[in-house]
N, C-alpha and C positions, 0 to 999 in steps of 0.2 A: 863514198858510203857506206859500202861493204867493211872498211876499217871501224867503222863506229858501229855496225853490230857485232864485231868480234871482239872491239873492247869492253862492249854492254855484256854481252853474253858470260865473260872473263870475269870482270866485276860482280855480277850475277851470281857465278860459284863461288867466289872468295868470299864476297856475303854470306852465302849459303854453308860454306865449310864454316866459318866465323862462328855463325850462330849456334852452327851443333856444337863444334867444340867450346862453345860458352855452355850451353846447354850440357853437355855431358859433365863438365868440371861441375857446376852447382848441384849435379844430381848425385851422380856413378862415382866419379872420382872423391867428392865429400865424402859418399857416406862408406866407401875401403878408407879413408882416411881414420875416420871414426870406429869402424872395425881394428883395424892396425892397432890404433893407440887404447883399444879394449885386450888386445891380445898381450901386447907389451906389457902391460900392469900387470895382467894375470900371470905372466912368465914371469915376469921381479917375484911378484908376491908369491910364485910357486917355489921358485929358488929360495928365496928367504925362509919361509915355512918348511920346506921339505928336501931341501939340498938332492936333488936327483942327479944319478948318474948319468941319466941321458933324456935328454928333453925333445920330445917330436909334436907340435902340432897340428890338430885334427881339424877344429873346425869351432865356430861362434854359435852358440846356439841360442835362440830368442823366442822362449814362452812366457810365463807368468816372471821367473824370474831370469836376466840374462848370465849365460857363463861360457867359459873357452874351458873347452876340454883337450887336454893333452895324453897322450901314452907316454910315458917315463920310465925308466929302470930304474929297479931300487931291488938290491939284493938279489940281482940276479934275473930279477922277474918281470914281466910287461905291468905295469899298475895304471888303467885308466884313473887319471884324476879329471873334476868336474869343480872347475875353480872359479866363482859367482863373485861380483866386486866386492859385495861384502857378505860374511858369513863365514861358517866353516866348509872346508877344503874335504871334498867328497874323492874317496877312492876305491876302486874295484879292480880286486885282478884278473887279468885278463892271459889265460893261461897262451893263446895266441897273438895276444896283440891285434887283433882282426880289425881291419878299416872298414868303411863304410865301405868303397869300392870293393871290396871283398869278399861282404854280404849282399851287396850288388850282383857279383858274378855269380853266386853260388846262387841264389834266385833262381835262376835259369838263363835259359838261349835269350842273349842279346836281344834278336831278333823280334823275341816274344815280349821283352817288357815294352809296356808303354809309357811308366812312367816312375820316378821314385825319388820321394819327397823325404825330409828327415826333418828334426825339430818342433817337436810339438807338447805345449801344456808345461807340465810341471818336469817333467823329465825325457828326452832325448829318445823316442820311437824311429823307426825307419820303415816304410812304407813304401812296398814297389806292387804295382800295378802288373799284371801281365797278360795279354790276350789267351784265351785258350778257343776251342774249336767252337764253343758253346757261348762263350760269354766273356767273361775278365773274373780273373784270380785277384784278390788282394789279402796280400802276405805282410804281417806284423812283426818285427824283431825289435828287440831291446837294444839299444845303444851301447850300454854298457857292457851284457854279456853276448852280445852278437847273438845272441840264441832267440828262436825261433816261438812269438808268442799264440798266433791266431793267424786262421785264415779264414777268408769269408768269398764266396763265390758266388758271380750271379751271372746268370744264364740269361 
């Protein structure tokens, strides 16, 4: 009788594991695969049209238009490139080639940061929410330049 219960529990655990793996494959893994295809197409297009010296992939943004963001080296300068699936590739000179993680690090103490989101509407923004003594501080930065746009304090 005991061995039947053990075998039943092992079969139940295996069944749950298989169902969980299947759900993961049909959702998360499939979405990552689609994003990877977009990045590879954008990188090929970037190499073909701009022929940069170095390429570093940053992120894929899904606003009104999906585009991949790369930081490239061109003529010894860091240049941020925005590569949509169709249309013109936009570039912005960035003196330091600032990454999103660096913008977030410079925004304040990690213990105070509640959330950090990016990728809104037409152009990429970074929204950093941090806790203050009296409420919350919402800071917005442009991803293109890594520069501060505005701050909203809620007490």
